[in-house]
Biopython code that builds the backbone (N, CA, C, O; Angstrom):
import numpy as np
from Bio.PDB.StructureBuilder import StructureBuilder

atoms = [
    (1, "MET", "N", (98.895, 117.102, 90.238)),
    (1, "MET", "CA", (99.156, 115.701, 89.619)),
    (1, "MET", "C", (100.402, 115.690, 89.334)),
    (1, "MET", "O", (100.923, 116.743, 88.965)),
    (2, "ILE", "N", (101.141, 114.543, 89.436)),
    (2, "ILE", "CA", (102.362, 114.125, 88.804)),
    (2, "ILE", "C", (102.048, 113.191, 87.574)),
    (2, "ILE", "O", (100.966, 112.711, 87.237)),
    (3, "GLY", "N", (103.168, 113.079, 87.056)),
    (3, "GLY", "CA", (103.195, 112.207, 85.505)),
    (3, "GLY", "C", (102.486, 110.742, 85.942)),
    (3, "GLY", "O", (101.935, 110.508, 87.018)),
    (4, "LYS", "N", (102.647, 109.867, 84.861)),
    (4, "LYS", "CA", (101.643, 108.871, 84.689)),
    (4, "LYS", "C", (102.376, 108.078, 86.202)),
    (4, "LYS", "O", (103.546, 108.067, 86.582)),
    (5, "ILE", "N", (101.281, 107.540, 86.738)),
    (5, "ILE", "CA", (101.277, 106.590, 87.964)),
    (5, "ILE", "C", (101.340, 105.161, 87.646)),
    (5, "ILE", "O", (100.339, 104.652, 87.143)),
    (6, "LYS", "N", (102.372, 104.448, 87.868)),
    (6, "LYS", "CA", (102.691, 103.314, 87.449)),
    (6, "LYS", "C", (102.315, 102.019, 88.618)),
    (6, "LYS", "O", (102.376, 100.821, 88.341)),
    (7, "LEU", "N", (101.955, 102.540, 89.846)),
    (7, "LEU", "CA", (101.693, 101.732, 90.824)),
    (7, "LEU", "C", (100.389, 101.107, 90.683)),
    (7, "LEU", "O", (99.743, 101.664, 89.795)),
    (8, "LYS", "N", (99.697, 100.033, 91.311)),
    (8, "LYS", "CA", (98.384, 99.451, 91.343)),
    (8, "LYS", "C", (98.308, 98.973, 92.789)),
    (8, "LYS", "O", (99.273, 98.942, 93.553)),
    (9, "LYS", "N", (97.021, 98.591, 93.097)),
    (9, "LYS", "CA", (96.592, 98.043, 94.269)),
    (9, "LYS", "C", (97.221, 96.734, 94.309)),
    (9, "LYS", "O", (97.244, 95.993, 93.327)),
    (10, "ASN", "N", (97.723, 96.449, 95.414)),
    (10, "ASN", "CA", (98.249, 95.150, 95.843)),
    (10, "ASN", "C", (99.704, 94.906, 95.213)),
    (10, "ASN", "O", (100.278, 93.820, 95.296)),
    (11, "ASP", "N", (100.173, 95.900, 94.651)),
    (11, "ASP", "CA", (101.618, 95.873, 94.563)),
    (11, "ASP", "C", (102.506, 95.812, 95.825)),
    (11, "ASP", "O", (102.141, 96.285, 96.901)),
    (12, "GLN", "N", (103.677, 95.211, 95.633)),
    (12, "GLN", "CA", (104.651, 95.055, 96.861)),
    (12, "GLN", "C", (105.577, 96.220, 96.719)),
    (12, "GLN", "O", (106.288, 96.417, 95.734)),
    (13, "VAL", "N", (105.526, 96.799, 97.530)),
    (13, "VAL", "CA", (106.542, 98.026, 97.381)),
    (13, "VAL", "C", (107.405, 98.183, 98.753)),
    (13, "VAL", "O", (107.070, 97.657, 99.815)),
    (14, "LYS", "N", (108.381, 98.858, 98.601)),
    (14, "LYS", "CA", (109.480, 99.107, 99.744)),
    (14, "LYS", "C", (109.462, 100.795, 99.831)),
    (14, "LYS", "O", (109.589, 101.508, 98.835)),
    (15, "ILE", "N", (109.298, 101.251, 101.074)),
    (15, "ILE", "CA", (109.543, 102.722, 101.463)),
    (15, "ILE", "C", (111.061, 103.105, 101.562)),
    (15, "ILE", "O", (111.890, 102.708, 102.381)),
    (16, "ILE", "N", (111.195, 103.882, 100.634)),
    (16, "ILE", "CA", (112.818, 104.369, 100.386)),
    (16, "ILE", "C", (113.160, 105.762, 101.125)),
    (16, "ILE", "O", (114.345, 106.097, 101.151)),
    (17, "SER", "N", (112.214, 106.574, 101.713)),
    (17, "SER", "CA", (112.501, 107.739, 102.381)),
    (17, "SER", "C", (111.180, 108.004, 103.543)),
    (17, "SER", "O", (110.012, 107.639, 103.408)),
    (18, "GLY", "N", (111.740, 108.693, 104.602)),
    (18, "GLY", "CA", (110.820, 108.928, 105.548)),
    (18, "GLY", "C", (110.930, 108.348, 106.810)),
    (18, "GLY", "O", (112.040, 107.887, 107.076)),
    (19, "LYS", "N", (109.945, 108.243, 107.759)),
    (19, "LYS", "CA", (110.097, 107.752, 109.037)),
    (19, "LYS", "C", (110.112, 106.264, 108.946)),
    (19, "LYS", "O", (110.719, 105.623, 109.804)),
    (20, "ASP", "N", (109.463, 105.645, 107.929)),
    (20, "ASP", "CA", (109.219, 104.317, 107.804)),
    (20, "ASP", "C", (110.227, 103.679, 106.804)),
    (20, "ASP", "O", (109.937, 102.539, 106.443)),
    (21, "SER", "N", (111.422, 104.256, 106.274)),
    (21, "SER", "CA", (112.130, 103.849, 105.334)),
    (21, "SER", "C", (112.699, 102.375, 105.589)),
    (21, "SER", "O", (113.107, 101.956, 106.672)),
    (22, "GLY", "N", (112.660, 101.843, 104.682)),
    (22, "GLY", "CA", (113.237, 100.263, 104.567)),
    (22, "GLY", "C", (112.002, 99.238, 104.971)),
    (22, "GLY", "O", (112.177, 98.019, 104.973)),
    (23, "LYS", "N", (110.873, 99.783, 105.275)),
    (23, "LYS", "CA", (109.695, 98.769, 105.331)),
    (23, "LYS", "C", (109.288, 98.357, 103.987)),
    (23, "LYS", "O", (109.472, 99.117, 103.036)),
    (24, "THR", "N", (108.729, 97.168, 103.836)),
    (24, "THR", "CA", (107.935, 96.751, 102.942)),
    (24, "THR", "C", (106.551, 96.510, 103.062)),
    (24, "THR", "O", (106.103, 96.365, 104.199)),
    (25, "GLY", "N", (105.822, 96.444, 102.126)),
    (25, "GLY", "CA", (104.184, 96.227, 102.454)),
    (25, "GLY", "C", (103.586, 96.380, 101.122)),
    (25, "GLY", "O", (104.124, 96.747, 100.077)),
    (26, "ARG", "N", (102.274, 96.002, 101.371)),
    (26, "ARG", "CA", (101.296, 95.794, 99.993)),
    (26, "ARG", "C", (100.638, 97.209, 100.109)),
    (26, "ARG", "O", (100.321, 97.710, 101.188)),
    (27, "VAL", "N", (100.439, 97.889, 98.710)),
    (27, "VAL", "CA", (99.825, 99.072, 98.344)),
    (27, "VAL", "C", (98.327, 98.674, 98.586)),
    (27, "VAL", "O", (97.881, 97.702, 97.976)),
    (28, "LEU", "N", (97.472, 99.433, 99.511)),
    (28, "LEU", "CA", (96.215, 99.379, 99.876)),
    (28, "LEU", "C", (95.120, 100.082, 98.935)),
    (28, "LEU", "O", (94.046, 99.565, 98.625)),
    (29, "SER", "N", (95.565, 101.324, 98.540)),
    (29, "SER", "CA", (94.935, 102.131, 97.752)),
    (29, "SER", "C", (95.938, 103.206, 97.152)),
    (29, "SER", "O", (97.035, 103.473, 97.642)),
    (30, "VAL", "N", (95.364, 103.808, 95.962)),
    (30, "VAL", "CA", (96.097, 104.803, 94.967)),
    (30, "VAL", "C", (95.323, 105.916, 94.959)),
    (30, "VAL", "O", (94.117, 105.804, 94.737)),
    (31, "ASP", "N", (95.876, 107.093, 95.187)),
    (31, "ASP", "CA", (95.281, 108.284, 94.801)),
    (31, "ASP", "C", (95.755, 109.120, 93.706)),
    (31, "ASP", "O", (96.733, 109.819, 93.972)),
    (32, "ARG", "N", (95.279, 109.195, 92.554)),
    (32, "ARG", "CA", (96.050, 109.462, 91.265)),
    (32, "ARG", "C", (96.041, 110.995, 91.171)),
    (32, "ARG", "O", (96.904, 111.607, 90.543)),
    (33, "ILE", "N", (95.073, 111.564, 91.793)),
    (33, "ILE", "CA", (95.226, 112.964, 91.660)),
    (33, "ILE", "C", (96.173, 113.746, 92.630)),
    (33, "ILE", "O", (96.781, 114.758, 92.282)),
    (34, "ARG", "N", (96.251, 113.151, 93.967)),
    (34, "ARG", "CA", (97.073, 113.745, 94.806)),
    (34, "ARG", "C", (98.594, 113.184, 94.589)),
    (34, "ARG", "O", (99.550, 113.864, 94.962)),
    (35, "GLY", "N", (98.762, 111.959, 93.991)),
    (35, "GLY", "CA", (99.846, 111.339, 93.993)),
    (35, "GLY", "C", (100.334, 110.687, 95.171)),
    (35, "GLY", "O", (101.505, 110.808, 95.530)),
    (36, "ARG", "N", (99.412, 109.939, 95.841)),
    (36, "ARG", "CA", (99.828, 109.398, 97.171)),
    (36, "ARG", "C", (99.152, 107.772, 97.047)),
    (36, "ARG", "O", (98.274, 107.293, 96.329)),
    (37, "VAL", "N", (100.064, 107.190, 98.161)),
    (37, "VAL", "CA", (99.681, 105.730, 98.289)),
    (37, "VAL", "C", (99.382, 105.457, 99.422)),
    (37, "VAL", "O", (99.780, 106.238, 100.287)),
    (38, "VAL", "N", (98.676, 104.405, 99.794)),
    (38, "VAL", "CA", (98.424, 103.905, 101.412)),
    (38, "VAL", "C", (99.201, 102.576, 101.406)),
    (38, "VAL", "O", (98.772, 101.603, 100.787)),
    (39, "VAL", "N", (100.288, 102.551, 102.066)),
    (39, "VAL", "CA", (100.987, 101.030, 102.382)),
    (39, "VAL", "C", (100.552, 100.362, 103.553)),
    (39, "VAL", "O", (100.485, 100.972, 104.620)),
    (40, "GLU", "N", (100.272, 99.256, 103.462)),
    (40, "GLU", "CA", (99.798, 98.277, 104.624)),
    (40, "GLU", "C", (100.921, 98.185, 105.790)),
    (40, "GLU", "O", (102.030, 97.653, 105.735)),
    (41, "GLY", "N", (100.289, 98.871, 106.871)),
    (41, "GLY", "CA", (101.579, 98.613, 108.102)),
    (41, "GLY", "C", (102.445, 99.640, 108.144)),
    (41, "GLY", "O", (103.297, 99.695, 109.031)),
    (42, "ALA", "N", (102.325, 100.650, 107.121)),
    (42, "ALA", "CA", (103.424, 101.758, 107.325)),
    (42, "ALA", "C", (102.810, 103.263, 107.331)),
    (42, "ALA", "O", (101.759, 103.659, 106.827)),
    (43, "ASN", "N", (103.610, 103.840, 107.922)),
    (43, "ASN", "CA", (102.978, 105.490, 108.060)),
    (43, "ASN", "C", (101.946, 105.507, 108.952)),
    (43, "ASN", "O", (101.013, 106.258, 108.670)),
    (44, "LEU", "N", (101.859, 104.703, 110.221)),
    (44, "LEU", "CA", (100.782, 104.608, 111.058)),
    (44, "LEU", "C", (100.619, 105.810, 111.828)),
    (44, "LEU", "O", (101.615, 106.275, 112.381)),
    (45, "VAL", "N", (99.429, 106.419, 111.951)),
    (45, "VAL", "CA", (99.086, 107.603, 112.916)),
    (45, "VAL", "C", (97.928, 107.368, 113.656)),
    (45, "VAL", "O", (97.012, 106.654, 113.248)),
    (46, "LYS", "N", (97.940, 108.055, 114.938)),
    (46, "LYS", "CA", (96.830, 107.664, 115.880)),
    (46, "LYS", "C", (95.587, 108.538, 115.601)),
    (46, "LYS", "O", (95.769, 109.734, 115.377)),
    (47, "LYS", "N", (94.337, 108.027, 115.599)),
    (47, "LYS", "CA", (93.263, 108.814, 115.562)),
    (47, "LYS", "C", (92.376, 108.430, 116.286)),
    (47, "LYS", "O", (92.150, 107.229, 116.430)),
    (48, "THR", "N", (91.586, 109.512, 116.981)),
    (48, "THR", "CA", (90.621, 109.198, 117.931)),
    (48, "THR", "C", (89.332, 108.985, 117.118)),
    (48, "THR", "O", (89.055, 109.609, 116.094)),
    (49, "LYS", "N", (88.446, 107.870, 117.791)),
    (49, "LYS", "CA", (87.288, 107.168, 117.137)),
    (49, "LYS", "C", (86.195, 107.536, 118.079)),
    (49, "LYS", "O", (86.350, 107.386, 119.291)),
    (50, "ARG", "N", (85.317, 107.915, 117.672)),
    (50, "ARG", "CA", (84.008, 108.268, 118.481)),
    (50, "ARG", "C", (83.217, 106.838, 118.808)),
    (50, "ARG", "O", (83.170, 105.786, 118.169)),
    (51, "ARG", "N", (82.719, 107.172, 119.853)),
    (51, "ARG", "CA", (81.841, 105.641, 120.193)),
    (51, "ARG", "C", (80.520, 105.846, 119.479)),
    (51, "ARG", "O", (79.920, 106.909, 119.642)),
    (52, "ARG", "N", (80.039, 104.910, 118.709)),
    (52, "ARG", "CA", (78.765, 105.084, 117.911)),
    (52, "ARG", "C", (77.584, 104.424, 118.482)),
    (52, "ARG", "O", (76.462, 104.923, 118.401)),
    (53, "SER", "N", (77.838, 103.270, 119.077)),
    (53, "SER", "CA", (76.842, 102.342, 119.666)),
    (53, "SER", "C", (77.414, 101.792, 120.899)),
    (53, "SER", "O", (78.444, 102.232, 121.409)),
    (54, "GLU", "N", (76.723, 100.821, 121.363)),
    (54, "GLU", "CA", (77.101, 100.016, 122.598)),
    (54, "GLU", "C", (78.174, 99.018, 122.111)),
    (54, "GLU", "O", (79.163, 98.833, 122.820)),
    (55, "GLN", "N", (78.045, 98.430, 121.055)),
    (55, "GLN", "CA", (79.045, 97.340, 120.523)),
    (55, "GLN", "C", (80.218, 98.079, 120.030)),
    (55, "GLN", "O", (81.343, 97.597, 120.163)),
    (56, "ASP", "N", (80.002, 99.353, 119.402)),
    (56, "ASP", "CA", (81.295, 100.015, 118.787)),
    (56, "ASP", "C", (81.781, 100.716, 119.711)),
    (56, "ASP", "O", (81.145, 101.663, 120.173)),
    (57, "GLN", "N", (83.074, 100.361, 120.178)),
    (57, "GLN", "CA", (83.781, 100.897, 121.179)),
    (57, "GLN", "C", (84.412, 102.097, 120.534)),
    (57, "GLN", "O", (84.498, 102.028, 119.308)),
    (58, "GLY", "N", (84.883, 103.210, 121.126)),
    (58, "GLY", "CA", (85.649, 104.326, 120.911)),
    (58, "GLY", "C", (86.917, 104.454, 121.194)),
    (58, "GLY", "O", (87.433, 103.502, 121.779)),
    (59, "GLY", "N", (87.633, 105.452, 120.921)),
    (59, "GLY", "CA", (89.100, 105.160, 121.727)),
    (59, "GLY", "C", (89.994, 105.645, 120.714)),
    (59, "GLY", "O", (89.470, 106.234, 119.768)),
    (60, "ILE", "N", (91.241, 105.511, 120.727)),
    (60, "ILE", "CA", (92.430, 105.744, 119.958)),
    (60, "ILE", "C", (92.835, 104.614, 119.041)),
    (60, "ILE", "O", (93.322, 103.629, 119.596)),
    (61, "ILE", "N", (92.709, 104.597, 117.679)),
    (61, "ILE", "CA", (93.173, 103.570, 116.811)),
    (61, "ILE", "C", (94.402, 104.045, 116.064)),
    (61, "ILE", "O", (94.765, 105.220, 116.129)),
    (62, "GLU", "N", (94.961, 103.245, 115.446)),
    (62, "GLU", "CA", (96.015, 103.346, 114.562)),
    (62, "GLU", "C", (95.498, 103.108, 113.013)),
    (62, "GLU", "O", (94.752, 102.185, 112.686)),
    (63, "ILE", "N", (95.943, 103.947, 112.262)),
    (63, "ILE", "CA", (95.386, 103.540, 110.966)),
    (63, "ILE", "C", (96.503, 104.103, 109.972)),
    (63, "ILE", "O", (97.219, 105.020, 110.375)),
    (64, "GLU", "N", (96.668, 103.607, 108.744)),
    (64, "GLU", "CA", (97.979, 103.864, 107.848)),
    (64, "GLU", "C", (97.407, 105.434, 107.173)),
    (64, "GLU", "O", (96.251, 105.727, 106.868)),
    (65, "ALA", "N", (98.554, 106.214, 107.083)),
    (65, "ALA", "CA", (98.168, 107.470, 106.387)),
    (65, "ALA", "C", (98.782, 107.342, 104.975)),
    (65, "ALA", "O", (99.629, 106.461, 104.823)),
    (66, "PRO", "N", (98.468, 108.077, 103.987)),
    (66, "PRO", "CA", (99.067, 108.177, 102.977)),
    (66, "PRO", "C", (100.529, 108.804, 102.680)),
    (66, "PRO", "O", (100.996, 109.827, 103.181)),
    (67, "LEU", "N", (101.127, 107.948, 101.754)),
    (67, "LEU", "CA", (102.640, 108.305, 101.669)),
    (67, "LEU", "C", (102.629, 109.224, 100.226)),
    (67, "LEU", "O", (101.613, 109.198, 99.532)),
    (68, "HIS", "N", (103.463, 109.796, 99.934)),
    (68, "HIS", "CA", (104.018, 110.405, 98.537)),
    (68, "HIS", "C", (104.434, 109.440, 97.534)),
    (68, "HIS", "O", (105.390, 108.745, 97.880)),
    (69, "ILE", "N", (104.069, 109.274, 96.653)),
    (69, "ILE", "CA", (104.272, 108.360, 95.671)),
    (69, "ILE", "C", (105.986, 108.260, 95.301)),
    (69, "ILE", "O", (106.520, 107.170, 95.098)),
    (70, "SER", "N", (106.475, 109.106, 95.269)),
    (70, "SER", "CA", (108.022, 109.107, 95.209)),
    (70, "SER", "C", (108.544, 108.604, 96.285)),
    (70, "SER", "O", (109.745, 108.345, 96.212)),
    (71, "ASN", "N", (107.974, 108.373, 97.327)),
    (71, "ASN", "CA", (108.598, 107.786, 98.472)),
    (71, "ASN", "C", (108.836, 106.095, 98.475)),
    (71, "ASN", "O", (109.672, 105.498, 99.153)),
    (72, "VAL", "N", (107.907, 105.529, 97.568)),
    (72, "VAL", "CA", (107.993, 104.184, 97.273)),
    (72, "VAL", "C", (108.638, 103.497, 95.914)),
    (72, "VAL", "O", (108.609, 104.030, 94.804)),
    (73, "MET", "N", (109.180, 102.313, 96.190)),
    (73, "MET", "CA", (109.461, 101.583, 94.816)),
    (73, "MET", "C", (108.834, 100.206, 94.822)),
    (73, "MET", "O", (108.639, 99.566, 95.855)),
    (74, "VAL", "N", (108.545, 99.811, 93.665)),
    (74, "VAL", "CA", (107.984, 98.357, 93.530)),
    (74, "VAL", "C", (109.242, 97.477, 93.920)),
    (74, "VAL", "O", (110.396, 97.815, 93.655)),
    (75, "VAL", "N", (108.955, 96.518, 94.460)),
    (75, "VAL", "CA", (109.654, 95.239, 94.714)),
    (75, "VAL", "C", (109.503, 94.126, 93.732)),
    (75, "VAL", "O", (108.375, 93.779, 93.384)),
    (76, "THR", "N", (110.573, 93.547, 93.265)),
    (76, "THR", "CA", (110.389, 92.455, 92.437)),
    (76, "THR", "C", (110.059, 91.027, 92.963)),
    (76, "THR", "O", (109.479, 90.973, 94.048)),
    (77, "LYS", "N", (110.334, 89.970, 92.380)),
    (77, "LYS", "CA", (109.870, 88.756, 92.911)),
    (77, "LYS", "C", (111.153, 88.562, 93.864)),
    (77, "LYS", "O", (111.018, 88.223, 95.040)),
    (78, "ASN", "N", (112.344, 88.789, 93.301)),
    (78, "ASN", "CA", (113.560, 88.386, 94.010)),
    (78, "ASN", "C", (113.989, 89.372, 95.092)),
    (78, "ASN", "O", (115.110, 89.287, 95.594)),
    (79, "GLY", "N", (113.238, 90.173, 95.406)),
    (79, "GLY", "CA", (113.152, 91.238, 96.581)),
    (79, "GLY", "C", (114.111, 92.511, 95.995)),
    (79, "GLY", "O", (114.536, 93.202, 96.920)),
    (80, "LYS", "N", (114.416, 92.832, 95.033)),
    (80, "LYS", "CA", (114.943, 94.055, 94.822)),
    (80, "LYS", "C", (114.047, 95.171, 94.456)),
    (80, "LYS", "O", (112.950, 94.972, 93.935)),
    (81, "THR", "N", (114.519, 96.364, 94.730)),
    (81, "THR", "CA", (113.531, 97.535, 94.275)),
    (81, "THR", "C", (113.989, 97.821, 92.751)),
    (81, "THR", "O", (115.118, 97.579, 92.323)),
    (82, "THR", "N", (113.027, 98.323, 92.074)),
    (82, "THR", "CA", (113.114, 98.545, 90.801)),
    (82, "THR", "C", (112.208, 99.726, 90.414)),
    (82, "THR", "O", (111.303, 99.956, 91.216)),
    (83, "ARG", "N", (112.306, 100.692, 89.091)),
    (83, "ARG", "CA", (111.409, 101.399, 88.510)),
    (83, "ARG", "C", (110.491, 100.698, 87.603)),
    (83, "ARG", "O", (110.852, 99.581, 87.230)),
    (84, "VAL", "N", (109.620, 101.053, 87.276)),
    (84, "VAL", "CA", (108.380, 100.312, 86.383)),
    (84, "VAL", "C", (108.418, 101.123, 85.042)),
    (84, "VAL", "O", (108.516, 102.350, 85.021)),
    (85, "ALA", "N", (108.329, 100.292, 83.867)),
    (85, "ALA", "CA", (108.037, 100.548, 82.603)),
    (85, "ALA", "C", (107.062, 100.120, 82.181)),
    (85, "ALA", "O", (106.549, 99.098, 82.640)),
    (86, "ILE", "N", (106.532, 100.849, 81.131)),
    (86, "ILE", "CA", (105.186, 100.343, 80.419)),
    (86, "ILE", "C", (105.462, 99.869, 79.074)),
    (86, "ILE", "O", (105.836, 100.755, 78.306)),
    (87, "GLN", "N", (105.373, 98.700, 78.595)),
    (87, "GLN", "CA", (105.818, 98.016, 77.220)),
    (87, "GLN", "C", (104.606, 97.385, 76.719)),
    (87, "GLN", "O", (103.760, 96.798, 77.394)),
    (88, "GLN", "N", (104.619, 97.606, 75.217)),
    (88, "GLN", "CA", (103.437, 97.174, 74.249)),
    (88, "GLN", "C", (103.829, 95.679, 74.016)),
    (88, "GLN", "O", (104.884, 95.359, 73.469)),
    (89, "LYS", "N", (103.010, 94.896, 74.418)),
    (89, "LYS", "CA", (102.817, 93.315, 73.960)),
    (89, "LYS", "C", (101.649, 93.253, 73.304)),
    (89, "LYS", "O", (100.597, 93.436, 73.915)),
    (90, "GLY", "N", (101.679, 92.945, 71.764)),
    (90, "GLY", "CA", (100.612, 92.745, 71.029)),
    (90, "GLY", "C", (99.595, 94.038, 71.113)),
    (90, "GLY", "O", (99.965, 95.176, 70.826)),
    (91, "ASP", "N", (98.173, 93.685, 71.575)),
    (91, "ASP", "CA", (97.274, 94.751, 71.644)),
    (91, "ASP", "C", (97.256, 95.218, 73.348)),
    (91, "ASP", "O", (96.360, 95.924, 73.809)),
    (92, "ASN", "N", (98.161, 94.801, 73.991)),
    (92, "ASN", "CA", (97.967, 95.224, 75.322)),
    (92, "ASN", "C", (99.178, 95.732, 75.980)),
    (92, "ASN", "O", (100.293, 95.346, 75.632)),
    (93, "LYS", "N", (98.976, 96.664, 77.007)),
    (93, "LYS", "CA", (100.098, 97.245, 77.857)),
    (93, "LYS", "C", (100.688, 96.469, 78.939)),
    (93, "LYS", "O", (99.909, 96.059, 79.800)),
    (94, "VAL", "N", (101.978, 96.184, 79.051)),
    (94, "VAL", "CA", (102.262, 95.355, 80.370)),
    (94, "VAL", "C", (103.249, 96.276, 80.873)),
    (94, "VAL", "O", (103.951, 97.043, 80.213)),
    (95, "ARG", "N", (103.212, 96.077, 82.353)),
    (95, "ARG", "CA", (104.347, 96.519, 83.270)),
    (95, "ARG", "C", (105.470, 95.668, 83.429)),
    (95, "ARG", "O", (105.301, 94.479, 83.703)),
    (96, "ILE", "N", (106.624, 96.166, 83.281)),
    (96, "ILE", "CA", (107.599, 95.588, 83.390)),
    (96, "ILE", "C", (108.921, 96.230, 84.447)),
    (96, "ILE", "O", (109.155, 97.438, 84.464)),
    (97, "ALA", "N", (109.611, 95.364, 85.187)),
    (97, "ALA", "CA", (110.681, 95.903, 86.128)),
    (97, "ALA", "C", (111.768, 96.353, 85.032)),
    (97, "ALA", "O", (111.939, 95.729, 83.985)),
    (98, "LYS", "N", (112.461, 97.471, 85.381)),
    (98, "LYS", "CA", (113.621, 98.106, 84.713)),
    (98, "LYS", "C", (114.588, 97.516, 84.648)),
    (98, "LYS", "O", (115.212, 97.367, 83.597)),
    (99, "LYS", "N", (115.043, 96.892, 86.131)),
    (99, "LYS", "CA", (116.180, 96.268, 86.403)),
    (99, "LYS", "C", (116.253, 94.870, 85.873)),
    (99, "LYS", "O", (117.302, 94.390, 85.442)),
    (100, "THR", "N", (115.200, 94.280, 85.912)),
    (100, "THR", "CA", (115.296, 92.652, 85.577)),
    (100, "THR", "C", (114.518, 92.504, 84.389)),
    (100, "THR", "O", (114.724, 91.454, 83.781)),
    (101, "GLY", "N", (113.582, 93.374, 83.849)),
    (101, "GLY", "CA", (112.816, 93.075, 82.748)),
    (101, "GLY", "C", (111.662, 92.086, 82.651)),
    (101, "GLY", "O", (111.046, 91.792, 81.627)),
    (102, "GLU", "N", (111.468, 91.622, 83.881)),
    (102, "GLU", "CA", (110.354, 90.676, 84.216)),
    (102, "GLU", "C", (109.120, 91.254, 84.222)),
    (102, "GLU", "O", (109.116, 92.380, 84.719)),
    (103, "GLU", "N", (108.111, 90.862, 83.845)),
    (103, "GLU", "CA", (106.609, 91.370, 84.111)),
    (103, "GLU", "C", (105.925, 91.443, 85.543)),
    (103, "GLU", "O", (105.958, 90.482, 86.312)),
    (104, "LEU", "N", (105.317, 92.619, 85.846)),
    (104, "LEU", "CA", (104.876, 92.780, 87.251)),
    (104, "LEU", "C", (103.430, 92.278, 87.111)),
    (104, "LEU", "O", (102.688, 92.249, 88.093)),
]
sb = StructureBuilder()
sb.init_structure("model")
sb.init_model(0)
sb.init_chain("A")
sb.init_seg("    ")
for serial, (resi, resn, name, xyz) in enumerate(atoms, 1):
    if name == "N":
        sb.init_residue(resn, " ", resi, " ")
    sb.init_atom(name, np.array(xyz, "f"), 0.0, 1.0, " ", f" {name:<3s}", serial, name[0])
structure = sb.get_structure()
Protein backbone atom coordinates (compact mmCIF):
# COMPACT_ATOMS: atom_id res chain seq x y z
CA MET A 1 0.00 0.00 0.00
CA ILE A 2 1.18 3.48 -0.79
CA GLY A 3 0.56 6.62 1.30
CA LYS A 4 -2.76 8.37 1.74
CA ILE A 5 -4.85 8.09 -1.42
CA LYS A 6 -6.58 11.37 -2.14
CA LEU A 7 -8.51 10.33 -5.24
CA LYS A 8 -12.19 9.46 -5.10
CA LYS A 9 -14.72 7.91 -7.41
CA ASN A 10 -16.06 10.32 -10.10
CA ASP A 11 -12.97 12.58 -9.95
CA GLN A 12 -11.87 13.94 -13.32
CA VAL A 13 -8.26 12.85 -13.91
CA LYS A 14 -5.61 13.06 -16.63
CA ILE A 15 -3.22 10.20 -17.36
CA ILE A 16 0.35 11.50 -17.22
CA SER A 17 2.32 8.40 -18.23
CA GLY A 18 1.88 5.11 -20.02
CA LYS A 19 0.30 4.14 -23.31
CA ASP A 20 -2.73 6.41 -22.76
CA SER A 21 -0.85 9.49 -21.56
CA GLY A 22 -2.70 12.72 -22.23
CA LYS A 23 -6.18 11.20 -22.03
CA THR A 24 -8.67 12.46 -19.48
CA GLY A 25 -11.50 10.54 -17.90
CA ARG A 26 -13.61 9.90 -14.85
CA VAL A 27 -12.47 7.57 -12.05
CA LEU A 28 -14.74 4.51 -11.97
CA SER A 29 -13.20 2.77 -8.96
CA VAL A 30 -10.30 3.10 -6.52
CA ASP A 31 -8.40 0.13 -5.04
CA ARG A 32 -6.79 1.58 -1.93
CA ILE A 33 -4.91 -1.60 -0.98
CA ARG A 34 -3.15 -2.07 -4.33
CA GLY A 35 -2.94 1.66 -5.11
CA ARG A 36 -4.76 1.44 -8.44
CA VAL A 37 -7.59 3.29 -10.16
CA VAL A 38 -9.85 2.43 -13.11
CA VAL A 39 -10.36 5.37 -15.48
CA GLU A 40 -13.30 5.50 -17.89
CA GLY A 41 -12.21 4.93 -21.49
CA ALA A 42 -8.51 4.49 -20.70
CA ASN A 43 -6.16 1.49 -20.58
CA LEU A 44 -8.55 -0.68 -22.57
CA VAL A 45 -7.69 -4.37 -22.81
CA LYS A 46 -9.41 -7.13 -24.75
CA LYS A 47 -10.96 -9.95 -22.79
CA THR A 48 -12.76 -13.06 -23.98
CA LYS A 49 -16.25 -13.53 -22.59
CA ARG A 50 -17.99 -16.87 -22.50
CA ARG A 51 -21.49 -17.34 -23.77
CA ARG A 52 -23.80 -17.96 -20.78
CA SER A 53 -27.23 -18.21 -22.40
CA GLU A 54 -29.09 -17.58 -25.65
CA GLN A 55 -29.45 -13.84 -24.94
CA ASP A 56 -25.94 -13.34 -23.52
CA GLN A 57 -23.56 -13.41 -26.48
CA GLY A 58 -19.95 -14.32 -25.92
CA GLY A 59 -16.94 -12.97 -27.77
CA ILE A 60 -14.11 -10.52 -27.35
CA ILE A 61 -14.97 -7.42 -25.30
CA GLU A 62 -12.92 -4.38 -24.29
CA ILE A 63 -12.79 -3.41 -20.62
CA GLU A 64 -10.86 -0.82 -18.63
CA ALA A 65 -7.87 -2.22 -16.74
CA PRO A 66 -6.58 -0.57 -13.55
CA LEU A 67 -3.76 1.99 -13.65
CA HIS A 68 -1.31 2.76 -10.88
CA ILE A 69 -2.34 5.81 -8.91
CA SER A 70 0.96 7.59 -9.59
CA ASN A 71 0.16 7.69 -13.32
CA VAL A 72 -2.89 9.97 -12.93
CA MET A 73 -3.41 13.55 -11.73
CA VAL A 74 -6.60 15.38 -10.78
CA VAL A 75 -7.91 17.94 -13.27
CA THR A 76 -9.37 21.18 -11.90
CA LYS A 77 -12.38 23.02 -13.29
CA ASN A 78 -10.18 25.17 -15.57
CA GLY A 79 -8.51 22.05 -17.03
CA LYS A 80 -5.12 22.14 -15.29
CA THR A 81 -3.60 19.13 -13.57
CA THR A 82 -2.79 19.50 -9.91
CA ARG A 83 -1.87 17.62 -6.78
CA VAL A 84 -4.39 17.29 -3.98
CA ALA A 85 -4.04 18.50 -0.39
CA ILE A 86 -6.34 17.91 2.56
CA GLN A 87 -7.23 20.95 4.65
CA GLN A 88 -9.19 21.24 7.89
CA LYS A 89 -12.24 23.53 7.63
CA GLY A 90 -14.18 23.65 10.86
CA ASP A 91 -15.05 20.12 11.90
CA ASN A 92 -14.59 18.44 8.52
CA LYS A 93 -11.70 17.88 6.11
CA VAL A 94 -11.80 19.25 2.55
CA ARG A 95 -9.74 18.30 -0.50
CA ILE A 96 -8.19 21.31 -2.25
CA ALA A 97 -6.13 21.77 -5.41
CA LYS A 98 -2.52 22.71 -4.64
CA LYS A 99 -2.11 24.96 -7.72
CA THR A 100 -5.28 27.02 -7.42
CA GLY A 101 -6.46 26.45 -3.86
CA GLU A 102 -10.02 25.66 -4.97
CA GLU A 103 -12.08 22.91 -3.36
CA LEU A 104 -12.52 19.63 -5.21
